N, C-alpha and C positions, 0 to 999 in steps of 0.2 A: 456536522457535529465534531468531527475530528479536528477541523480548523479551530473551532471554538475552544476545545480542550487544549490544543497546542498554544493558543493565545493565552489562556489562563495559566498554563504551566510556565510560559515565558515570563508573564507578569509576576508570578510567584517567585521565580528564581531571581528576577531583577530586583524585587523588593528585598529579598534575602541578601543579595550581594550588596545592595545599598546599605542595609543595616550593618553588615560586616565592615564595610568601608568606614562608616561613621564611628563604629566602636574602635577600629584601629586608629582612626584619626584622634579620637578622644584619649586613647591610651598614649599615643605619641605626644600629645599636648601635656598630659600629666607627667610623662617622663622628662620632657623638655623643661617643664617648670621645676621639677625636682632637681635636675642637674644645674639649672640656672641659679637656684637658691644656694646650692653648695659652692658653685663657682664664685658667686658674688661674696659669700661669706669668707671664702679663702682669700680672695683679693683684698677684702676689708682687713683681714688679719695681717696681711703684709704691712699695711700702714699702722695698724694698732700695735704691732710688735715693736715699733719705735718708741712708744710712750708707755706701754704697760709690760709687765713681766710675761714672757712667752708661755710660761706654764699655766697662765690663766686664760689663754686664748681658746682653750677647749670649750669654755662656757659660751663663747660666741656662737658655737654650732647649735646651741639650744634654740636660736632664732629660726633657722630652717626646720628644726624639729617641730616647733610649735605651729609654724605655717603649714607644714605637711600634715600634721595631725588634724588641723582645722579644715583644710581644703581637699586633701587627697585621701586621708584615712590612715588606719594603723600601719598598713604595710609600708607606706611612704615615710611615716614618722620613725618606725624602727630602722628602716634603711637609711634614713637621714642621720640619725644620731650614731649609727654604726659606721657609716662612711665618714662622718665628721671625726670620729675617734681615730680612724686609720689615717686620715689626712693630717690631723694634728700630730699624731704619734710619729708620722714619717718625716714631717718638715720641722716640727718645733720641739721635739723631745730629744735630749741627748741620750745615746749617740744618734746624730742626725742621719736621715735617709735609711732608717732601719725600723723595725717594729719592736725593738728591745727597749725596755724601760728600766733604768738603773736607779734613779733618784726616788727616795720615799715620798718626796713632795709631789712628784708627778703621779705616782701610784695613788696617792690620796686624792688628787684632783680628778683623775680619771674615774675613781670609784664614786666620788660625789657626783661627777658628771653623769654617769650611767644611772645612778639612783634618781637624780632629778629628772633626767630625760624620761625614764620609765614612769615616774610618778606623773609628770606632765601629760604624757601620752594617755595614761589611764584616766586621768581627770577629764581631759578633753573628750575622750571617747565616751565617758559617763555622761558628760553634758550633752554631747551630740545625741545619745540615745534618749535622754530625757526630753530634748527638744523634739525629736521624732515622735516620742510618745505623746507629748502635748499637742503637736500638730495633728496627729491621728485623732486625738480626742476632740479637738476643735472641729476637724472634718466630720466626725460622727455627730457632734452636736448640730452642726450646720445641716447635715443630712436629715436628722430628726426634725429640725425646724421646717425644712422644705417638705418633708413627708407630711407633717402635721398640717401645714398650710394647704397642701394639695388635697389631702383627704377631707379636711374640714370644709373645704370649699364645695364639697359635694353634698353637704347637708342641705336639704330643701329649705328655702326661705319661707315658703308657704306652709305654715304649721298645720293646715288642714290636710296636707299630703302625708303627715306622719300618722302612723298607726291605722292607716287605711289601706285597703287593697288597691294596688296600682294597676292601671291598664297594662295589657300585655306588651305593647310597644314601648311604653315608658320603663317597664320593668326590665326588658331586654337591654335597653339603652343604658340604664343605671348599672346593671350587673356587668355588662361588657366594659364600661368605662372603669368601674371599680376593680375588676379583674386585671385589666391592662395597667392600671395605676399600681396595683400591688406588684405585678411583674416588673414594671419599670424600676421600682426601688429594690426589688429582690436582685435584679441584675447588677445594680450598683454595689450590692453587698457581695454577691457571688456571680461572676459572669459565666453562668451556666444555664442550660435550658431549664424551663420551669413551666408549670401550668396551674390554673386555679379552677377549682370546682365549687359550685354553690348548690344548695339544696333546692330541689324542685318542690312544687306544691304537693305532689304525691309522696314526698319524703325521699325520693331517689336523688342521686348525685348526677350533675351534668357539668361537663367541661365548658367553662364560659370564656376562658382566655388561655392562649398558649403563646410562649415566647417566639415560636416559629410555626408556620403552617405545616412544615415538614416534620414536626415533632410527633413521633409515633407513641401512642399510649396503648399498651397491650392489656390483655385481661389480667395479667399479673399485677400491673400497676393499679388497675381499677379495683381489684380485690383488696390491695393494701390500702388504697384511699378509702374504700368503704369501711374497712376495719377502723381506721383512724376516725372517720366520721361517726361511727357507731359508738366507739369507746372514748373518744375525746383525748386520746393519747398519741404521742409520736410513734411512727412506724417506718419501716423501710431500711435502707442501707445503713449499717452501723448500729442498728437496734436489735432487740431480741425478737421482734415481730416482723414477719415478712422481710428478713434480711437478704433474700435472694433477688429482690428487685433493686435496680440501680438508683431508684429515687428515694429521697428522704421526705416524709410527709409530716406536715404540721397541721393540727386542727385549728380551724377558725371558729372559736367558741367564745361566747359571752358567759355571764354568770348563770343564765337561765337555759341556754340552748346552744347547740352546735349548728353553725350555718354553712360550713363548707370545709374545704381542705386545700392547702397549698403544697404542691409537689415540686421538689427541687432535685435536679440530677446531680447528686453529690453523696459522699459518705459522711454521715453525721459525726463520725470519729475524727474527721479531718477539720472540723469547724473550730475556729477560735472562739473563746468566750464572748468577745465583742460581736462576732458575727452571729452567734446564737441570740444575743440580746437584740440585735438589730432586726433579725428575722422575726423574733417574737413581737417586736414593736410593730412591724408591718402587719403581722397577723392580728394584733390587737386593734390597730387602726382600721383595718379592713372589716373586722367584726363589728366595731363600734358604728361605722358608717352604714354597713349593710343592715344592722339592727334598727336603724332609723327608718328604714323603708319597709313597707309591708310586703309580704309575699316571699321573704327570704327564709 
């Protein structure tokens, strides 16, 4: 047993060291890209100084600013237009090889340069956030489509199976598959332990699926799940009912009845609105399919 623990520990530290090396390599690449853009722009300005007025060369440093804002982020964009200003001021502003600015024309150009650079950085950052938001929304739509397809595929093709009492073996199979399917998509929303309870024929609750066989469910969790099942309201961590339990409980309920409970190991106060809506969608789909089968 000691050898196994030592092997797991060594694998853990190896993976962590590998992640650290990858992050350092990525940071080095970003820093090299940042310096390369400034160097290329500075070399380009040497040739441009022969054909345009040197006081206008500061605006050429907007190019690496734009590239940094798009590919590296705000920190690189701010660093880029700041370093560009110092390089321009040192080599192309009289008196040369100093940071002093004496001509009003240069002061005006530098002021306009900083204004444009800050505006460009802000607009690119705004566009990046909008793109991230749209991507997340598309991912959520795709997730809901996958959920709907998988859940609806469990509707029995034989209509005679609906609204009839199922044999015990078929009922066990259906509820187990449905519970595991609910946990599968709950894990995509929140990668935390969870479990699903369904109502038994005698009216009691039974755990039909757990995210891990090692997941311990104490009497405290069972009492909170029972309260959610009885009242049809959320309970658990982050709510006013049974807040001492680490789980957050959602009722699986239709218009007419409550068929079970979904328990998730999280604080409901930490959930984002989109996560709440996705969990509610999982709950609704689970309820809808389970209601199609008799004995739930």
